[in-house]
N, C-alpha and C positions, 0 to 999 in steps of 0.2 A: 505494500500500500504506499501511495506516494503522496505527501500532503502539500499543496502549494501555499506559499506564504506570500500575499501581495501587499499593496500599498495600505498603510493603516493596521497592519498585521491582520487583515482579512485572510480566512482561510479557506481555502477549497480543496476539492479531491482531483487528483490527476485523472481517475476513470472512474466509472461507475463502481460500486462495490457490492458483491453478492453477498447476502447475509440471510442466516435461517431466520424463521419467525422469531425464537429467542432472542438472537442478536439483534433484530431489528428492533424488539420491544425496549431491550436494554439500553440500545443506542437513544432511542427516542426518550427514554426515562431519563438519561443522563442529560440529554439537552433540555429537557424540561427542568432540572434543576439549575441551568445556566441561564435560559432564557424564559421570559414570561409567556411568550407566545410560541408554541412549536405547532405546526401544523404540516400532514401529510397531503401530498397530492399527486393522484395516480397520473401518469404519462405512459404514451405507447414507445416513444423515442427517446433516447438518452439525447441530451443537449451537447452541442459541439463546441458552443462558445466556452470560454475558460474564463478565470477570473481577470478582469480587466477589460474583457471585451466589451461588456455592456456600457453603452454610452447614458442609459438613463436609467434610474434607481427604479426598484421594484416597487409596485403598486401597495399601498397600506391596507390592511384586513380591519373589519370591524373590531376585532379583538385587542389589534395594535392601539386603535384610537382610543379605546377604553382604556388601557395603560397611559397612553400620552395624557388623557384627560384626568386620571387620578392621581398621579405623581407629578410633582412640581420641579424635582431636582432632574435637570437635563442628563447630566452624566448617569444617574441612575437608570432612566428610561433609555438611554443608549445602551447601557449594558444588559439591560431586561429583554430590550427587543433586537439586540445584536445588529443594530444600525449606528451608523457615525453621529457625533454630538450635532454637527451640522444637520444633517438630514432631520434629526428630531425637531433642532431648534427652527428650521425653514417651515417643518409641518406644522409644528405648534404655531408659529406666527402665521400661517395660511388657517389652519382648521378654527383654532378658537375664535377668532373673531367672527368667522362665516358660522360658525355653529351658534354662538351667542345671539348673533343677528337672525337666524332662522328661529331660536327659541323665543325671541322679542316677536317677531312677525306671527308666529303660530300661537303666540301667549301661553308658551309652555314654562312650567316652574322647573328649573333644572337643579334648584337647590334640594326640593322635596320630592323630585320625579325619581323614577326607575333609569338612572344614567344610561344602562345598556340599550334599554328598548328606546330611550331617546336618540342614542347614536344610531341605533337601526334604523329609525324613522328619518332621522336627518339624511342618511346615506342613500335610503331609498329615495327621498324627495329629491336629492340631488341628481341619482342618476336617470330619474324620470326627467329632470330639466336638461340634461345632456342629450337625452335620447329626443326628447321634443326639439331642442335647437336643431340637432342634426337632421331629424326629419324637414324642419323648415328651411333650412340651408338646401336641401335635397330640391324641395318644392321652387325654391328661388331658382336654382340652376337651371331646372327643366323649363320654366317660365322664360327666362333670360334666353335660353336656346331657342323656345319658341318665338319670341320675339324678334332675336336675330335673323330668324330664318324668313321674315317677312319679305324683304327684297325680292327673293326668288319665287315667293307665292304671289307677291304683287303684279310681278311680271306675267305670272301664269293666269292669274284673274282678270289683267287687261286684255289679255288675249281672248279669254272665254268672255269678257264684255264686249269685244270688238267683234266676236264671231256670232254673238248673240245667245250663247248658251249662259249667260250671267247676267241678270238684270242690275242696274245701277244701284238698286236699293239693296241688294244682297253684298255687292261690293262696298258700299257705304257702312254696311252692318261688319263686315271683316274689319274695316278700318277702326270703326269702334271698338271692336273686340280686342285689337292689337293694343289700343290706347288704354283699354281697362286691365290689360296684362300689367302696364306700368304701375298702374294704382294699386293693384294685388302685389306686385313686388314689395312697394314701398310699404304697404300696410304690414307685411309679414316681416319685413325688415324693422320695422317700429315695434313690431311685437317681440321680436328677439332682444331688441335693446330694453325693452321695459322689463 
């Protein structure tokens, strides 16, 4: 077995490690004595990137947010989660104000409330906001593509108009629909910003 020691004394294994069920349980038990949150995740393929290859930090879990919220000392949280002090400091600087704003907006008492369920609700709400924003951005993209395709369609409509296959009133309606697209885009963009 080969251990890789990286920047900041981060530890990684050189290769996947074959373990019996007992060894796995002992290993997880040991990690649980060192870190506040230890989670198992099933995967089909071994990862190929090694320590230092990742450019972005890993996502935070609900359990990690609970530890972040419970403990004040950054160094202690860092040790318990196996994250750098900077990662903890940055996440706390982002999470705490956002969580407190959400609680105020929802009129939730975080002092007397069950913090685990509140964090769960908060994360669920934030995920819903992200998905809604993505959906709206896709709508805007599709509408812009439709709007941008107007010159080609307009030429075709003029040919149909000149040939008598389209009436002027139908052509005017198509132009109004095009202008309505701009207003719809603006409405969606305003909705995203609010």
